NUMAR-127681 format. One record per residue: residue number from 1; x, z, y of N, C-alpha, C in turn; residue in three letters. Coordinates in Angstrom, 3 decimals, m for minus. Example, Ala and Ser with C-alpha at 12.3 -4.5 7.8 and 13.67 -1.06 7.14 Angstrom:
2
  num      n_xx      n_zz      n_yy     ca_xx     ca_zz     ca_yy      c_xx      c_zz      c_yy  residuo
    1    13.190     7.800    m5.690    12.300     7.800    m4.500    13.200     7.800    m3.300      Ala
    2    12.850     7.080    m2.250    13.670     7.140    m1.060    12.900     7.870     0.030      Ser
//
This chain:
125
  num      n_xx      n_zz      n_yy     ca_xx     ca_zz     ca_yy      c_xx      c_zz      c_yy  residuo
    1   120.422     7.881    50.635   120.151     8.894    51.647   121.198     9.989    51.438      Met
    2   121.778    10.517    52.483   122.734    11.520    52.350   121.995    12.923    52.336      Thr
    3   122.750    13.994    51.861   122.081    15.263    51.918   121.688    15.663    53.324      Pro
    4   122.489    15.394    54.314   122.177    15.748    55.716   120.897    15.009    56.178      Leu
    5   120.708    13.723    55.820   119.641    12.941    56.182   118.319    13.528    55.470      Gln
    6   118.471    13.855    54.202   117.349    14.369    53.440   116.810    15.631    54.016      Ala
    7   117.755    16.552    54.391   117.378    17.797    54.917   116.750    17.572    56.322      Arg
    8   117.342    16.714    57.157   116.873    16.400    58.523   115.434    15.882    58.422      Ala
    9   115.200    15.016    57.430   113.782    14.427    57.283   112.858    15.514    56.903      Ser
   10   113.152    16.422    56.000   112.304    17.576    55.637   112.057    18.435    56.803      Leu
   11   113.107    18.678    57.614   113.006    19.551    58.774   112.019    18.944    59.814      Asp
   12   112.066    17.648    60.018   111.149    16.983    60.920   109.729    17.121    60.380      Arg
   13   109.484    16.902    59.185   108.090    16.962    58.644   107.581    18.436    58.698      Gln
   14   108.454    19.444    58.395   108.009    20.789    58.520   107.759    21.145    59.932      Leu
   15   108.534    20.645    60.878   108.324    20.969    62.322   106.992    20.456    62.748      Ala
   16   106.619    19.255    62.293   105.349    18.620    62.747   104.116    19.230    62.027      Arg
   17   104.285    19.508    60.695   103.071    19.730    59.899   103.094    21.173    59.213      His
   18   104.203    21.882    59.349   104.339    23.116    58.598   103.892    24.286    59.378      Gly
   19   104.194    25.505    58.873   103.823    26.715    59.486   104.949    27.713    59.407      Ala
   20   105.095    28.675    60.272   106.072    29.726    60.218   105.709    30.681    59.140      Asn
   21   106.708    31.226    58.480   106.550    32.280    57.491   107.864    33.105    57.547      Ala
   22   107.740    34.265    56.942   108.953    35.183    56.900   109.332    35.291    55.405      Ile
   23   110.610    34.958    55.083   111.218    35.153    53.821   111.873    36.492    53.876      Leu
   24   111.589    37.360    52.885   112.080    38.726    52.920   112.673    39.073    51.568      Arg
   25   113.918    39.600    51.596   114.533    40.187    50.402   114.474    41.641    50.559      Arg
   26   113.734    42.424    49.720   113.705    43.885    49.823   115.055    44.448    49.510      Pro
   27   115.486    45.395    50.364   116.739    46.060    50.280   116.455    47.538    50.119      Val
   28   116.946    48.118    49.001   116.709    49.527    48.795   117.874    50.349    49.261      Trp
   29   117.648    51.238    50.141   118.663    52.154    50.738   118.154    53.567    50.703      Thr
   30   118.798    54.469    50.035   118.404    55.873    50.082   117.010    56.101    49.630      Gly
   31   116.491    55.358    48.650   115.172    55.610    48.175   114.061    54.913    48.941      Gly
   32   114.354    54.218    50.050   113.356    53.495    50.731   113.688    52.048    50.826      Ser
   33   112.726    51.216    51.098   112.877    49.776    51.170   112.829    49.254    52.598      Ser
   34   113.801    48.389    52.965   113.738    47.700    54.200   113.790    46.188    53.856      Thr
   35   113.620    45.350    54.832   113.630    43.896    54.494   114.746    43.194    55.178      Gly
   36   115.400    42.319    54.428   116.358    41.359    54.988   115.568    40.144    55.214      Asp
   37   115.150    39.886    56.461   114.138    38.810    56.825   114.763    37.619    57.527      Asp
   38   114.182    36.471    57.295   114.427    35.249    58.059   113.158    34.484    58.256      Val
   39   112.960    34.007    59.473   111.774    33.244    59.749   112.071    31.758    59.383      Thr
   40   111.152    31.119    58.667   111.343    29.779    58.129   110.126    28.963    58.409      Ile
   41   110.263    27.658    58.191   109.063    26.728    58.329   108.771    26.266    56.893      Arg
   42   107.503    26.323    56.603   107.028    25.998    55.189   105.843    25.036    55.244      Ile
   43   105.579    24.418    54.128   104.382    23.708    53.765   103.844    24.376    52.516      Ala
   44   102.578    24.806    52.543   102.035    25.512    51.399   100.691    24.851    50.938      Ala
   45   100.517    24.827    49.659    99.294    24.281    49.065    99.045    24.866    47.721      Gln
   46    97.815    24.891    47.285    97.509    25.398    45.957    97.980    24.393    44.902      Gly
   47    98.107    24.942    43.677    98.445    24.081    42.568    97.269    23.391    42.124      Phe
   48    97.409    22.125    41.539    96.244    21.351    41.066    95.877    21.925    39.738      Ser
   49    94.677    21.743    39.307    94.277    22.188    37.943    95.175    21.817    36.768      Pro
   50    95.766    20.568    36.870    96.598    20.173    35.752    97.962    20.968    35.769      Lys
   51    98.314    21.571    36.937    99.533    22.299    37.002    99.343    23.783    36.621      Glu
   52    98.145    24.210    36.282    97.847    25.563    35.848    98.153    25.750    34.435      Leu
   53    99.458    25.833    34.064    99.906    26.018    32.752   101.024    27.007    32.749      Thr
   54   101.238    27.668    31.617   102.342    28.615    31.497   102.235    29.733    32.450      Gly
   55   103.250    29.884    33.329   103.291    31.024    34.275   102.576    30.734    35.544      Ser
   56   102.019    29.549    35.757   101.273    29.184    37.009    99.821    29.484    36.726      Val
   57    99.215    30.395    37.570    97.882    30.802    37.439    97.088    30.419    38.641      Val
   58    95.718    30.294    38.460    94.831    30.033    39.563    95.117    31.055    40.724      Gln
   59    95.250    30.581    41.892    95.453    31.436    43.061    97.008    31.398    43.506      Gly
   60    97.858    30.980    42.615    99.215    30.791    43.066    99.296    29.612    44.094      Asp
   61   100.414    29.695    44.845   100.611    28.733    45.900   101.974    28.066    45.731      Thr
   62   102.071    26.733    45.902   103.313    26.022    45.923   103.737    25.981    47.420      Lys
   63   105.006    26.292    47.621   105.557    26.340    48.920   106.787    25.511    48.931      Val
   64   106.958    24.612    49.987   108.115    23.753    50.145   108.799    24.229    51.388      Ile
   65   110.103    24.430    51.336   110.870    24.844    52.473   112.266    24.136    52.555      Leu
   66   112.778    24.103    53.705   114.106    23.577    53.939   115.073    24.767    53.976      Ser
   67   116.348    24.578    53.506   117.240    25.690    53.602   117.922    25.845    55.010      Pro
   68   117.505    25.006    55.942   118.140    24.999    57.279   118.145    26.382    57.973      Thr
   69   116.926    27.034    58.072   116.848    28.355    58.726   117.611    29.371    57.855      Gln
   70   117.541    29.271    56.617   118.205    30.195    55.679   119.777    30.160    55.947      Ile
   71   120.272    28.988    56.004   121.682    28.735    56.291   122.151    29.230    57.675      Ile
   72   121.287    28.870    58.674   121.657    29.221    60.004   121.642    30.726    60.198      Ala
   73   120.775    31.487    59.471   120.666    32.895    59.601   121.645    33.700    58.735      Ala
   74   122.324    32.946    57.863   123.210    33.605    56.940   122.456    34.490    55.959      Gly
   75   121.248    34.117    55.575   120.352    34.944    54.714   120.780    34.636    53.210      Trp
   76   120.673    35.553    52.433   120.543    37.025    52.643   121.888    37.578    53.114      Pro
   77   121.803    38.829    53.675   123.088    39.390    54.150   124.009    39.856    52.979      Ser
   78   123.449    40.080    51.805   124.306    40.445    50.637   124.316    39.299    49.714      Ala
   79   125.519    38.868    49.225   125.598    37.765    48.307   125.108    38.076    46.899      Pro
   80   124.686    37.050    46.167   124.385    37.293    44.743   125.607    37.644    43.985      Gln
   81   125.485    38.510    43.008   126.660    38.849    42.208   126.750    38.144    40.868      Val
   82   125.707    37.417    40.565   125.698    36.671    39.251   126.178    35.231    39.380      Asp
   83   126.658    34.818    40.523   127.171    33.463    40.733   126.146    32.424    41.064      Gly
   84   124.879    32.791    41.158   123.873    31.839    41.599   123.892    31.632    43.070      Thr
   85   123.259    30.548    43.534   123.255    30.269    44.999   122.391    31.318    45.736      Asp
   86   123.044    32.160    46.504   122.355    33.265    47.204   121.301    32.772    48.221      Ala
   87   121.438    31.584    48.638   120.458    30.994    49.614   119.105    30.688    49.071      Arg
   88   119.038    30.668    47.700   117.775    30.404    47.018   117.081    31.695    46.756      Val
   89   115.769    31.830    47.215   115.076    33.039    46.860   114.929    33.289    45.418      Pro
   90   114.704    34.565    45.079   114.664    34.970    43.665   113.366    35.704    43.440      Ile
   91   113.026    35.808    42.157   111.781    36.515    41.876   111.902    37.969    42.345      Arg
   92   110.925    38.473    42.980   110.934    39.752    43.652   111.094    39.684    45.189      Gly
   93   111.604    38.574    45.626   111.667    38.365    47.107   110.222    38.185    47.562      Asp
   94   109.943    38.340    48.851   108.637    38.208    49.339   108.514    37.050    50.378      Lys
   95   107.330    36.462    50.530   107.096    35.498    51.544   105.816    35.906    52.313      Leu
   96   105.959    36.099    53.608   104.852    36.550    54.465   104.293    35.287    55.155      Val
   97   103.044    34.937    54.722   102.363    33.735    55.268   101.168    34.230    55.999      Ile
   98   101.144    33.948    57.289    99.969    34.357    58.114    99.676    35.823    57.942      Ala
   99   100.702    36.708    57.928   100.471    38.089    57.864   100.227    38.626    56.419      Gly
  100   100.112    37.770    55.441    99.862    38.120    54.111   101.157    38.114    53.227      Arg
  101   101.447    39.263    52.721   102.690    39.298    51.827   102.417    38.815    50.478      Val
  102   103.239    37.822    50.032   103.165    37.229    48.713   104.410    37.409    47.908      Arg
  103   104.284    37.523    46.691   105.513    37.700    45.760   106.010    36.384    45.322      Asn
  104   107.302    36.132    45.426   107.878    34.947    44.844   108.076    35.132    43.339      Ile
  105   107.434    34.198    42.651   107.449    34.238    41.189   108.616    33.332    40.647      Glu
  106   108.837    32.239    41.249   109.859    31.250    40.776   110.350    30.439    41.969      Ala
  107   111.558    29.984    41.882   112.157    29.021    42.850   112.853    27.897    42.164      Ala
  108   112.693    26.766    42.694   113.321    25.521    42.180   114.123    24.895    43.328      Ala
  109   115.501    25.114    43.316   116.279    24.484    44.366   116.513    23.021    44.035      Pro
  110   116.530    22.163    45.057   116.798    20.755    44.828   118.120    20.487    45.614      Ile
  111   119.038    19.901    44.857   120.375    19.502    45.420   120.553    18.027    45.370      Tyr
  112   121.186    17.556    46.381   121.501    16.121    46.484   123.040    16.005    46.738      Leu
  113   123.749    15.396    45.870   125.168    15.298    45.912   125.832    16.619    46.105      Ala
  114   125.322    17.676    45.367   125.793    19.000    45.385   125.408    19.871    46.552      Gly
  115   124.629    19.305    47.465   124.210    20.116    48.693   122.710    20.459    48.514      Glu
  116   122.386    21.722    48.851   121.038    22.229    48.838   120.229    21.575    49.916      Leu
  117   119.167    20.815    49.544   118.373    20.051    50.537   116.956    20.513    50.608      Val
  118   116.446    21.200    49.621   114.987    21.584    49.584   114.846    22.709    48.594      Arg
  119   113.899    23.594    48.819   113.496    24.649    47.887   112.000    24.616    47.663      Ile
  120   111.600    24.678    46.374   110.116    24.821    46.070   109.932    26.110    45.447      Glu
  121   108.870    26.841    45.928   108.536    28.124    45.489   107.181    28.188    44.807      Leu
  122   107.040    29.079    43.900   105.726    29.507    43.321   105.507    30.923    43.849      Gln
  123   104.419    31.134    44.622   104.217    32.485    45.112   102.820    32.946    44.645      Val
  124   102.700    34.311    44.698   101.470    34.811    44.201   101.089    36.043    45.003      Arg
  125    99.806    36.172    45.203    99.365    37.437    45.987    98.549    37.089    47.235      Gly
//
């Protein structure tokens, strides 16, 4: 499977079974915060009891998303300065699911042949 095929397959599944959410990177300007937002499709589910270890606690949510909308929107507007992939959300970013703002605790990007094809998040709140 090519990276393009893998991402297209995930996009189809999210279109059929996913939900809209807003990915937000808080931007501080002049002492106030605004959001660098992009609307994305996600699949969200709770962690299983055997996954509740280390930094994963009861009430956290596992979120799967495709980078398609992130790439299309050019999100975030400011690049990472530490050399990491700016398209991957970072701790401190927010995810708004059904109007509820959640904090991104961790992100696991998945690459196929060097191309970003999927992102898994741990969110809390």
